N, C-alpha and C positions, 0 to 999 in steps of 0.2 A: 220715571226712575224705577217704578215697580218692575219694569221689564229687564232691568240690568242683571239681577241675579239669574234670571232664566237664561239671558244671553251668555252670561259667564259660565253657567252650568253647561249650556250647549257647547260652548267653546271648549270647556274642559273635557266633555264627553268625546268631541271630535279629536282632541289631542290624544286621548286614550286609545281611540280607535286607530288613529294614524300610527301611534307607537306600537300597538299590537300587530297591525298590518305589516309594519316595517320589520318587526321581529320575525314574523312568519316568512317574509321574503328572504331574510338572512338565513333562516333555516334551509331554504331552498338553495340559495347561492352557495352557502358554506357546507353543503352536504359532503360527506366523505367520498373519496374516490371509489368508483365501482370496481369489482374484482377484475383482474386481468384475464386475458384469454387462457393462460396457463392455469390460473386458479379455478376458472370455470370448468376446464377440462378435467382437472384433478377432482373437483367437487362432483362432477357428473359421474365419474368412475366410482367414487366412494358411495354416492347416493344409489348407484345401481347394485352395489354389493353389500352395503351395510344397512341394517334395520335401525330406525331412529331410536334413540334412548337417551337417558340422562347422562351427563358428563360425570365421570368418576375419577377422582384424583388419588384414590387409594392404591395400595401396592398391587391389588389384583385387577387394576384397570386394563392391563394388557390381556389378561385372560378373558375379561368381559368383552373386550374389543374383538378378540378372536371369535368368541361365541356369537357376537353380533354379526360378524362377517359370515359365519357358517349358517346362521338362521336366515340371513339375507339371500344366501346362495341356495340353501335347502329349506324351503318353507315347511317341509314335513317335520323338522325339528321343533317348530312352533306349535302347529296344530296336532302333531302326533302325541304330545303330552296330554291332550284333552280327549284323545280318542276313546270312545266307550265301546264296551263289548256289544251293546245293543246295536251300534252302528254296523258291526261286521255282518250281521244277518242280512241287512239291506244291501250292503256292498257285495256280499257273496252272491245273492240272487241276481243283482244287476250285472255283476261280472260274468256269471254263467250265461245269462240272457245275451249279453254283449258278445260273448265268444261264439254263440250259435249263429249270430249274424256276421261276425267278423271273419270267421274261417272261410266260408264260401265267397264272401266279398273280396277278401285278400287274394284268394286264388284268381278270381276274375280280374282284379285290378292289375295283378302281375302279368296276366295275359294281355291286358290292354297296354301295359308298358313294354310289351314284347320281351318279357323275361320269363324264365321257367317258373312254374307255379309256387315252388317252395320259397322263392324270394319274397313273395307277398306275405307268406306266413312268418318268415323271419322278421319282416318289418312290423309285424304285430306282436313281437316279443320284446326286443331290446328298447326301441323308442318309448313304448308305454311305461316300461320299468324306470327308465331315466326320468321321464316326465313326472312320474309319481313322486320322485324325490325332489324335483326342482320346480314343478309347475304350481301355479296359484289357483287354477280353476278346479272346482270340485266335480264338475259334471262332464267335462270334455273327454271324448273317446279318441285315443291316438291310434294312428295306423295309416296304411296307404289309402289314398282317395282317388276318385275318378279323374278330376281335373289335372292334378299333378302327374298322374300316370300318363294321361293323354299328352300333356306338355312334353314329357320326356320322350315318348314314342314318336312325337312329331318333329323334334329338333335333333335328337342324337343320331337317328339313322342316316342323316345327311353327312355325318362324319364317319360312322362305322355301320355297315349293313348287318343287322342281326342274323339275316339268313345266310350270309357268307362267313361272317366271323362272330359267332354268338359269344365266345369267350371274351374277345376284344370289346364287344358291345357292352357286356355285363360289367367289365372292368371300368369302362368309361362311365357307366351309370353310377358306380361306386365313387368315382372321382368327382362327378357332378354333385353327388350327395355330400361329399366332404366339403366342397366349396360352398354349397348351400348352407350347411351347418356353420361354417366359418363366418359367412356373411351375416347370418342370423345372430350369432353370438356377438359379433362386432356391433350390430345394430343395437343390441341390448346393452352392451358394455358402455357405449358412448351415447346412448339415448338418441339414436338416429331413426326413431320411429316415423319421423316426418317423411322419410323416403317411401315407406309403405303407404303413407297417406296420399301419395301421388296417384295411387289407384283409388280414386274416389268411390263412394258408395254407388253412385250411378254407373260408373265404369264397371264395377264389380258385378252389378245386376246384369248389364248387357253382356259382359264377358262370360259369366256363368251360363246364361241362357244360350249363347252361341256355342259354348263348349259342350253343353248338354246335347244339343242337336248333332254336333260333330261326333261326339262319343257314341251316340245312338246309331249314327250312320256307319261308324267303324265296326259296330257289332253285327252288321249285316254279313260280314265275312264268316263269323262263327255261326250265325243263325241259318245261313244257307249252306254252310259246309264248304266254303270256297277255299282253294289253295292259292290261287293267283289273285293278288289284290294290290291296289295302288299304295305306295308309301306316302302319298300326299293326303292332307286332311281336309281340304276345301270341299264343299258340297258338290260342286260340279264334277271334280275328278273322281270322287267316291261313287257317285251315282253312275257315271260313265263306266267305271270299272265294274260295278255290280251288273249293269245291263249287258256288258260284254261277256263276263265270266259265267253268268247264270245260264247262258245258252249252251255252254259246253260242260260244266262240272257241277251243276246243281243236284244235290241229293235231297229229295223230298222228305225223307225220314228226319233229317236234321231240322228242317223247317217245322215239321209237324210237332216234333218233340219240344223244340225250343219255344214255339208259339204257345203250345198247350200250357207249359209251365210259366210262361210270361203272363198269360191270362190269370193263372192261379196266384201268382205273386201280386199282380195288380189288384185282384179281388181281395186278397189278404190285407193289402195296404189300405184299401177302401174300408174294410171292416174295422181295422184298427183305428182309423180316423173317426169313424162314426161312433164307435164304442170304446172309450178310453180304458175301460177295464180289460179289454182284449188286446192291450198294447203288445203282449207277448206273442200274439199270433203272427203279425207281420215280421216280428223279430226272428222267429224260428222258421218261418216259411222258406227262406233261402236254403237253410240246412236240410229241411224236409225235402225240398226239391232236389238237392244234390243226392240225398240218400235214395229217394224213390227212383230218380232217373238212372242212377248208377245200377240199382237192382234190375231195372227194366232192360238196360243194355246188356248186363251180365247174363241174365236169364234167357234173353232172346238172341244173344250173340249178334246184336244189331250192328256192331262194329264191322262185321263181315259184309254188311249190306250198305256201306257208305256212311254210317254214322261216325263222325270223327270224335275220338276220345282223348283224354289227357295223357294216358299211358303212364310212363314212369314219373313218379313224384318223389324226389329225394327226401328222406326223413332225417331225423336227428337234430341236435341243437345247432344253432347258428355257427358255421365255421368262420374262422378269421379271414378277413379280406384285406389285411394291411398290405400284403405283398402284391395285391392287384391294383392298388392305387397308382395312377399314371401321372407323374409330375415332370417327366422328361420327354414325353412324346410330342408329336406335332400338333396335338389337339388340346393342349393345356389351356390356351387362351380361350378357345371356344367352349371348353368345359367350364371355365370360370364364368363366362358370360351366361351360359345356360344355368349354372348354379345360382347366379345372382337373380335371374328371372324366376327360377323355381323358389328361391328363398322368399322373394317378395310375394309371389302368389300364395305360397303355403302359409306365410305369416298373416296375410290378409284374410284368408279363409279361417284360420285358427282363431285369430283375435276376434273376428266378427262372430264366430260361433260361441266362443267363451264369454264375450260380453253380453250376448243375447240371453244366455242362461244365468249369468251372474246377476243381471238386472231382475230376472224373474225371482231369484232367491234373495234379492236385497243385499248383495255384498259387492265390493269393488274388485275388479280384476286388474292386477298390476301388469300393465303392458310391457314394462321393462323386464320383469321376471319371466313373462311369457316368452319374450324374444330370447333371453338367455337359455331358458329351458328347451325351447325348440332348437336352438343352435347346438347345445351340448348333446341333445338326444340324437340329432342327425349326424353330428361328428362321431359319436359312439356307434351309430348305425352304419356309417360308411366303413367302419373297421370290423363290423360283424355281419357282413353280407346283406345289409338292408339298403333300400333306396329311400328317397325323400318321403318322410312321414309328416303328417300334420293332423289337425283336428277335423273329424268328419261330422258334418251336420246330421246326417241320417242316424249314424251310430250314437252320437251324443244325445239325440232326441230319445232314442231307445233307452240309453243309460239313465237319462232323467226320468223317463216314464216308469222304468223298473224300480225307481225309488233309491238310487244311489245316494249315499250321504257324503262320501269323500272320494278322493282319487284312488282309494284302495280297490275300487271296482276295476280299474285298469290293471292292477297287479293280478287280480283274480283272472281277468281275461287273458293276460300274458301267460300265466301258469297253465291255463286250460289249453292254449295254443301249443305250448311246449309239450304237453301230454299228447295232443293230436299229432305233433311232429314225430314223437317217439313211438306211438302205438298204432296210429290209424292211416298213415300215408299210403300204405300198400292197398288199402281198401278203396282208394280213390282212383285206381288204375283205369277203371271203366267209366269214369265220370265223363259224360258227353260235353264237348266244347260248347255246344249250343245252349246248355244250361247256364254256363258261365256268362255267355252273352245275354241271356234272359235276366240273370241276376243283376248285371250292370244296367241294363235297360230299365228294369223296374225301379231302380234308385234315381233315375234321371229326372222324373217330373218334379222332384223337390228342388232341383236347381233352377227351374224356370218359374219366375215370379212375375206373372203378367200384371197382377194388381199393383205391385210396387213400381213397375215400369210406367203404368198409367198415372200413378200418383206423382212420379217424378215429372212426367209430361205436364201435369196440371200445375205443379209448384214452380219448376224452373226449366225453361226451354233449353238453356245452354247445358244444363246437367243432362237433359234427355238426349242432347246431341252427342255427348260423351258416351252415354248408354248405347245409343244407336250405332255410333262409330265402332265401339268394341264388338257389338253383336255382328255387324256386317263384316268387319275385318276378320274375325275368327271364322265366320261361316263361309266366306267366299275367297279368303286368301290363306291365312295361316294363324296359328295361335300367337306367334311372335308379332305379326303385323297387327292383329287385333289389340294386343296389349300396347303396342307402340301408338296406335291411333287413339286409344283411350287416354293414355298418359299425355299425348300431345295436345288433345282437346282440353283436358283438365288443366294442363300447364298453361295453355294459351288463355284460358279463363282467368287464372291467377295473374298471369302477366298483364292481361288487359286491365284488370282492376288495379294492378300495381303501378303501371305507367300512366294511367289516366284516373287517378283517385278523385273522388268527389270533394268539392269545397263548398260547404254549406254555410249560409248566413244564419246567425243566431239572434233570438230575441228573448226578452224576459217574460215568463208566464205571469199573468196578472196575480198580484198579491203574494208573490213568492220571490225567492232569490235564485230560482232555477232558470237556466238559459237553455232553450231548445231550438231545433231547426224550424225556421219560420214556414218552410214548405210543408212540413209534417204537422205543425201546430199553427194554423193561421191566426189564432188568438194571441200568439206571442208578440210582444210590443218591442219595436226597434227603438233604440235610444238616439235622438237627434245628435248629429255631430260625431257619433261613434259608429264604426263599421266593424262588427264582430263576426269573425269567420272561424269555422272549425275545419281542420285538415283531417280527412278520413283516410289516413294511410298509416300503417305501422312503421314504415320506413321512408324517410326522406333521403333519397339517394340520387345517383347519376341518372337512373331510369325515369324519374318523375320530377326532379328538382326544377328544371326549366319550365316544364308544363305548368307546375303549380305556381311559380312566380308570375308567368304570363297570365294565368287564369285569375290570380288575385288582383293583378293590376287592371285587367279587363273589367272585373266586377267593380272595382273602385271608380272606374270612369264611366259607368252606365247608371242611368236612372232606373226606376222600377219598370219602365216600359221597354228597357233594353236600348235606349238611344244614348249616344255619347253626350257627356256634359263635363264641365270643368270640375275635376276632382276636389280641388281645394275649396270650392264654393260649397261643397256638401259635407265633406269629411275632414276632420282634423286629427283623429286618432284611429289607427287600425289595430284592433285587438285580435291576435291570433291564438286560438285555443289549441294547444299542442298536446292535449291529453292523449290522443290516439297514437302519437308519434313515439314509438319505443326506442328508435335509434336513428342516427344520422351519419352520413359520410361527408367527405370533403366537398363533394359537389353540392350537397344539400346546404352545407355551411356557406359556401360561396353564393348560392342562390339567395339565402337570407341576407347576406351582406349587401348584395346588389339591390334587393328589395328595400333594405333599410336606406341605402344611398338614394334611391329613386324617391322614396317617401319624403326624405329630408329636402330634396330638391323641389318637391311639391308643397312643402310647408306642413307636412304631416309628421306624426310621431308613431313609431312602431312599439307596440306593447305585446309581450308574449306571456301566456298563461300555462301553468302546470307543466313545466318542462320536466320530462322524465330523467331518471338517473344518468343514463348514458348520454342523453342529449345535453343536459346542463353541464356535464363534465367536459364534453368536447367543445361546447360554446365558450366555456371559460378558458380552455387551452388556446382557442383561436382568437381570444380577446374580443369576441363579439359582445359578450356580456358587458364589458367595459364601455364599448361604443354605444350600446343601447342605454346603459345606466341602470342602477338598482331600482330607479323609479319606473322602469319599463318592464319589470319582472314581477309576476303575481302568482299566487297559488290557485285562485279561483277566478272565474269570469266575473262573478258578482263583485269581488273585491276590486278588480281592475276597473270595472265600470264606475263603481262608487268613488274610487280614488280620482279617476279622470274628471268626473263631474265636480267633485269637491275642490280640486285644484284648478278648475275652470280651463282644463286643457281641451275639452270637447267643444264647447260653444261659448261665445262671448256674451250672449244676451240671455243666459238662463235665469 
């Protein structure tokens, strides 16, 4: 009799646990409807443009809402209120140092893009000013970059030859820039950053390395002073063109002058890396090279002895280019395609650069605001004679080393470039083209990261395949093919994981309520009569639904040695952990219904655990929850196992 109170107490405790468990199941089953597609779309746009804040029902709520919108669109309104005078000293020095590097590089990158030199300088004026108003990075330096310049010069000449129709070529570049800015703004507005992520880190490493080599080979034209050069970018065509042209039109003075300053620039870069206090030396080295080489050519009249010079460089502020945008021509579709590719490449480089330095300084970089800022600055640039601008890693590193505190350093740089356009462009008449080639070549080693490629090889062979594919594609075919190969391999990897996701058996870790994969944790204990599986896929859809159903049934009918045996002699309950499944389509629902029917025919019960919001909503609409029953839905695996054991669903002789 003494045991009766204990038995009664235990029974009461079990009843309480069952009641609590049933209550939690009802929370899951009766969860509210998830937001519709339209609501998610509107919420996405609001989240992109509005800064979070407390709700306000007062009469000035509209004004505060407008201010929140403006602060979301223009971060300078938020951090500008706390800007200190002491910051300006650092930003001024950083901006001037940045300008000393930006001016010669911008001229060189314009040459790489097959544009007149002034367009590179224009691109270092308007885009940095717009970014200063809208960007969220403190350190990033905006302007033309080598990879995007090479991308444009490799794809647009197939539509309009710059040698035959330079005005038409320049107008098409502005049109491409307009499309690039439009796509970038759309990516930010609707939070489509996942499109940029299709260029994986490994693909970017390979692409940058291949592009660096291609850009370096392209500079052989300027280094040797060649007039006839191939329009193709692959290594075979370039080397063939160089070998043929050198025999007839090689001017040794170009090579000697260019190589001498290339050595100087590389030595300055080495010194700056070895001694961080001398960061300013490699930053001003390009400007020193331009000044010295220009003086040498002017004083010796080397241009009369075969040294090719820049000649006329148009000065003044950015002229309007609205009238030069081509939306009715025959190349609009191609311009949009090139704009999309340029937008993705530019965003990938800028966000990678911005996040790298943001992590160093311990703050978060808002990717959505970055996309909006990049989009609007390139839209504005396309209307003011600029081509596609983005964040430069080499110039950002200089900006950071120079001690910049905010993006005001970009404003200082832009103002300095404006002064150069107004006052000093005539002095660059005798600047040798070989020096511009040397400046570009000296910046290329930073794009090749052999250590990172080796790390990718060690960590993930499929990722390295994407890296290698991008590298070989750019090097031996074209930039477009290299990007296509990289995206294709990255997408194939995602697709492979999506259509053949893993299904892992779970067991309980000793002395806990934690269930883990038995392959990873051999000490995990399986529960007799129960078969617990976790689906490792975020989407149960047409691409993987049948594979998962067949895989689950095959696992149910195999013993531990992999041999077939009667399922109902081993298992009476199948517990599916749906924690990782974020969404489901009609094919996935049909597969679950078929699985439930087959389990019933085998005398088993289907139990599902932790159904996510979209999944439980769709299963309720399809009536599958009714078929399974409320006693087949649980919040956690531990609750499901305990309930099955308590109700004697699992084994008869426990």
